[in-house]
N, C-alpha and C positions, 0 to 999 in steps of 0.2 A: 504494500500500500504506500502511495506517495505521501510524504510528509509535506504539509502545507506551510512553507516558510514565508509565503507572500503575506500572511497575516501579521507577521512580526518584522516589518522592514528594518527596525532598529537593530535587529540581530543579523541582518545580511551583511556580508563583507562588501567593502567598496571595491576591493581589488582581489581577484583570484588569479593565482598562477598555477599552471598545469604542466606536469611532465607526462607527455602522451606516450606511454611505453606499452609495448606488447603487440605491435602490428605483425611482426615477423612470426611470433609464436602463434598468434591467432590464425595466420595462414597455414602454418605447419600443422597445427592440430586438425585442419580440414583438408590436408593434402593438396594445398593450393600454392602457387608461387608467391614469393614475398611481395611482389607487386600488387597482388590482390589484397593483401593485408594492408598495404599502405593506402590503397584506394578506399577500403572500408574505413581506415583511420581518418581520411579526409571527410567522409560522410559523418563520422562521429563528431569531428571538430565543427562541422557545419551545424549540427544539431545543438551542440553546447553553446556556440555563439548565439544561436537563435533563442535558446532558453535563458541565457544570461541577459540578453537584451530585454526579454519579456519581464524578467524579474527586476530589472532596473540596476543590475550590476554595472558600475561605472567603468571598471578596467578589467580586462581579461588578457593575461599573458600566456601564450602557448609556446612551449619549447619545441620548435619545429625542426631545427637542424643545428647540432653542436659542431664546434670546430673538430672534435674527435670523430665525427661522422664521416669526414673525408677519407677515413681508413676503410670504409665499406667498399664493396665491389663497384666498379665504374658504372655498370648497367643499372645497379640499384640506385646510385646517386642520380643518374640521369632520369630515372623514373620518378624519384622524389621531386625533382625540380620541375619536371613536366606536369606532374599532378598539381603542384603549387601554382604554376603559371596558368593552367586551365581553371583552377579554383578562383584565382583572382579575376580572370576574365568573366567567369560566370556570376560571381558574387558582387562585383562592383555596383551594378544597378541597385541591388538589394541593400548594400551598405549605405549608399547615398540616400535611398528611400527611408531607411531606418536610422539615419544620422549616426552611423558608426564610422569613426575615424580609424584609419590604419596607420600603424607605426612599426618600424623595424628596429630591433635591438641586436646589434652585432655589426660585423664588418661586411657591409653590403657589396663593396667594390670587388670582392673576390668571387661573387656568385656568377653563374653563367649569364651571358648578355641578355638573352630573352627573359630570364627571370628578373634581372635587374630592371629592365625596361618596364616589365609588367608591374613590379613593385613600385617604382617611382611614379608610374602613371596612376596607380591606385592611391598612393600617398598624396599626390597632388590633388586628385579629384575628390578626396574625402577630408582634406585639411580643414574645411569649414564645419565639419560634422561635430556635434557637441554632446550627443546623448550618451555615447559610449566610446571607449577607446579599446581597440584590439591590437595588442603588441605581438608581433611574430619574432621570437628569438631565433635568428638565422645566422649561421656561421658565428655562433655565440659561445663565449667562454666567460664564466663568472670571474675567474682569476684574471683573464685578459681584460675584462671590463674595469677591474680595480686598477690594473697597471695603466690602462688608458687614462683613467682619471688622475692618477699620480703624475703621469707624463704631462698632462694638461696643466696641472698646478706648477710643475717645474718650468714649462715653457712660458707660463705667465709670470714667472719670477716671484711667486708667492713664497714668503719666508716660512720656514717650518713652524715658528711660534705663531704665525698668523693663520695657519690652516685650522679650519673648524669643520664640523660635520656638515653644516649647511653648504659651505663652499664645495666640499667633496661631493655631496649629493648632486649639485648642479652640474657636475662633470661626468655623471653616470649616464648611461643610455636612457634611463628612466627619469631624467631631470623633469621636475614639474609634476610628477605623479606620486601618489601615496605609495608607501611600501605595501607589498601583498599582505593581506590579512590572513589569507588561507592559501596554503600550498597543497595541491592534490597530486598524488602520483599513482598511476595505475600499474598493474601487472605483478604486484606483490613484492617489488623491490623496495628496500627500506633505506634509501639514501637519496640525496638531493643532486648528485651528479654535476657539480660545478655550475649550479644554476642559481642566479640571483643571490650570490653569497652574502653580499653586503645588505641587500634589501630585505632578506628573509631572516634577519637576526631575531625577530620576535613574531614571525609568522606562525600561525597554528598549522600543524602538519596533519594531513589525512592520507593514509595509505590504504589501497584496496587491492584485492587479488584480481579484480576484473581486468581483462586485457582492454586496451584502449578502444578497439572497434566495438566492444560490448558496452562501453560507458555511455549511458543514455541520460535523458533528462531526469528519469527517476533516480539514476545513480547520483547525479548532481544534487538532487534534493536530499538524498541520504547524507552526502558530505556536508551540505548546508545545515542539516539538522544536528549533526555532530558538532559543527562549529557553533551553532546557536546555544548548545548546552554547556559550552565551556566558559570559564571565567578567565579573561585575558588580564594578566597582571603586569606585563612588561618589566619584570624583575622586582616588582613591589611585593610587599607582604600581602598574602591572601586576605580578603575581607571575610569575616565570619559568615558562615551559612546559618540560616535560621535554626537548623537542627543541632548546631554546635553548642547550644545552651548558654549563649552569652548575649 
């Protein structure tokens, strides 16, 4: 049964980050080529973007392609970027209609030309959209992002004693956005895999055994129900619960 989180909007996260893991295993379990798993994963992503927009989630960040993923077979990499390019072409009208802004976190210049072109086209044509922001982490590395921010500070001549968290945040790919409130990872793996390392310092973590292509709107609602039941403390002392007897 789907948990109705729409009735408690104050409990919904502003920013959800997702590690979309398990496409290959999903295909393997069905005796299908990995490309079919990635295609099913794209459809799952489409559904989650739609559901988040419906719920009023302001920011959704999807771990789409890490810098480590370049070690995969060339034909699989080609398939991934072909699927992404097709997705952008198909979804751009809907993103504009739903006022969904697209942004990329990562080193976009190293991506294939057709993908770069499609991404920049979509970014440009959704720049005015304000209802929701979808970040695609592409050619992304959390450690690389931190180094990118440090190098920016050095280039700008900022003295060590002048560096503060706000200045550092402004040099991250997510500048101007709130940190993720909730990080979801599918496929049963219990790690964050070099993803938003600085931003996820106090994110709530939700791990599920579901493989990404099986992660549905109902799955998202289960994650949101888990999030809503938690008490976020950000390193502070827990406030007493009513049954604590104080």
